[in-house]
Steps between C-alpha positions, in 0.01 A plus 500: 500500500783716416601568856483147605690382191749771580543356850532146376748603240710685757494203743602261231772741396628511855520121524707495174715778635565326834571162319743682269641666806569166662678381193708802497578440870616146425719625212618785729634254746770399266591869432458638846822349646731678269293818491500507879877435526552795260259723691665417837844546350408841360359588843832404660695706251273796564551452880879485446510830313292670772715359783831608319357855445369525857830394661702726260281797605592423869880492448727798571686569181755742659588242763550234231718745295740542798547134568870384432674174537583397861192679655340171590569548876379854519190588700356673198550203276349256765202721524437472120533123514245487792252710294535264201449200733182666639367559153567143403319357803208750446438353168488125555512412125851668457798264542785751451525878468820675401653807329748509207709775348715526191865408530649550150298281262391271790270519784610495863308444823439786746269342752322169546215411756679175585820662587590418864236222492536123425879512541529755221769727643755516218571858353218598278551859383653494148446117457451447119167344386656292235181355354299819511215460241430768234184590690715630792690747275160601352376577854716814503252656257170350614338217685609176331417136539684175470195296395688145481613307794872486588674281755809548726617350830230666699202380273292578190344855456353769279622856548394864462719805483417866560713813481584702824529864386628812689343847511656578159340193334842310474488127568746433771416140540232233429303280742452125425205293622513109478184296522555116534358244263301352790311812577408554126391139448291488823322823384430343151378189666258689721352690197454170316331331791270797542408479134426129531265568800323789297464256199340219711270754681378654166446161344283385787298828487473467121368143529248605768384794284452273204297255710278792625447639169416160341240463775365848433469418120296187593262701701463757216442222261221349695302822454609561154185364325259688718699820454519451126128453473416810710754718320379374164141590591610851613704543180211400280275745677748784447544406133122494447480844660811625318635629818858566611633478857730752661687506829640825645795493748488837672830468675682457170254698303485235228240290329453142386249490210335184344469417143152644440628856536775447239269316276248795495787730398637259237841505682732210591433350832816526727365233740350526852850481657606819318441810694427831348535845668206734541684764294511248203119448539457875496667512147213274365221721628319765294606851619151606570457188735838514674394716792192277556719191518757675735203591727393123505852396587496749794162368608615150519809615688307703738388322821184715508428468133209298347476127552480448128617689192345492153542725209519478114852608379642521146823312438719525194510186286804376309345646171484858657127490560332521844287218659254560776572271806283494810745485794377360834690413815523508875757468779558127593795518737574733798757558764302655774318788338747525224400344159764293353352325188215550272341271246237537222395437141508683169212446238510620149182714458606678179215337308248607759636859500483500117137394527428779741672754287308364182170543694596846606591594141175351374303699750680813379425403147140454574490849653669645181251314280213616700619858460559464133170335431277678758664840493713567203323307230156601656606860468611462144168322425313798651683728265423283200130485607473879543699560186278262303178683626644837403628363174145388406364843566782688309483605141692266257836631397481781763788593739282377790472163341880490441560588863288207629654261264839606630394443851369152416831415331697629794291292747531198286876532491499534881306177537739323262798621702335379827431158353870469389607603831281233661632241277852593586424541877328153495827325403691645788643233722388211278860411429736406786790747564837425332832635425476733201795602281460882486765523226304264291184692540669832408665337197162394374381869529805607305396271211182711450486779248523756778882486471477673171364807672686510833811352659440207756786472745520155672729476793323204686716210380496217765205643694229271615179594693271262678162607389173413338549388133291814408805711583587505128162654445574755772833597341334531157229719639753721666688530169171579314405749761837670462441533122145620552561775764863593458455748212631528153840608621594161664822355360577200726363261756749344745466182699763468771527377861688559837539320824477695821508336852397157359218647292479506118348812333416450126469840336307598171572850404484730204577858405146606418270737692479302832216489753405799717568469867121528585418192279785256609276312740163538307619348178502157652136531617233324292296741286735806525637667193470440128399172357307413811819472706479124515845421355720609782247369763530160332885513500494569869275209569715276288807592704318486831431125461861416605569806718655717237418875508507780249525877519572805275818692608587711196533876488221675324628667173804264484336166439309223668669229731295193615687307769394144577642381848568135585617406853754223575383161380296654211794561270825336398788601271677246293852547352493516121737259320 
């Protein structure tokens, strides 16, 4: 529908433009005459300047400088007159060509193309040009025009004057070129007539185009209802399926993407007519999926690639989180064996992926629960059973009795710890991931009584992590773990972060004993270490829900350092007001 409506709108717009053009043409008839006259006049002025400059360049300045009064009958002078006459005849628009020189504060003739012709035989050299215009005097410096008509006994003219310079750059004389009014007016009339013909032709063409376009609009309108119903049905199907449509132009390396895609990401829809570059699309994709998406683009561009592409890709939403979209498509346009255009759809499958991950985590929980109940708790029950039998046989108050009572208590404590862990582990993933204010969580820790014993340094203002709501429990457990294992000489716990290559690293460090190199990996394994080793394992599981990782990087003997790593899209830093 959008495409057809776009065509309909464009055709209607063309009609409006053409009608407006016709109106402008009618109005322009009244303005064209003066404008054409002005343009033709300027063209004549330009031609006069060029002619004067050209003829001046062909004159012999040294010969002109040697002319003296009474030389009219010399062979040399007659040759100069003949050359001027030839120049005049060569350029049919020229009526007169002559040269002038200074004589005191006046101008005097040296040569004239008409001398010796048309009964003009009176002495010419030194004849004063009484009505010489200011433009003639200006011609000794540069080309000058007399832009108004003047009349004498030979007719009505406009004139151009150009300097004739010798080899040293001195102006020995000027050349004057006269163009008759008749020539100029005829040229202007010709331009005007040509403009009228163009106007009439364009008017006829515009009317024909309007008629054709109106006919085309009528044809389009006849199919409008059918197209609207068809397109409505298609759009309804897409809306129900929550799909977005995309079109990839391989020549321009650009995409047109429908509203379903932008709706999934919570972004403003720029409209189908708006193209977006592939590089811009790349900026929305999760770093771990970028190479997979580029491979899909290469497949669809490759003539020997698969007929159809399909893959789940994570795209960054407006709020900074990532949505899973299933991208499908195929080539729909070819030029020989070369693909030109691809089309396809995007479907938001975030909920489906979330269900899959929930099922996977549930399966893992079941395995853990099975281990706890069948293995760990069963072992503890075996100890309790054995200790109870031995206790029954031992003498009351004896060391043997005390020993077995201690074993029973330790086994009971172990079962209690396992049950507490199971309860905590069961709640993993029950809450949807969210943006967590790390500064706020640490501040709540600082409000505990621990601050009376050690110094808590908080350098995480403005830091937010996208994680399971239980991340507050994870940070609290890390804090408690530090207090429990760091030793009596610990003086501070520091929370701080840094950003490296688009990745955020949150550090929790102290100045206690630290962790031996040999145990850095084992401490996160369930059941390793003191107090069952469930705490750090649970912390790792909490972080793993949203792709966060944790490791210990401190130097043994100088303190522990736990580093939580968040990739791009899983953290943001807000400026503090």
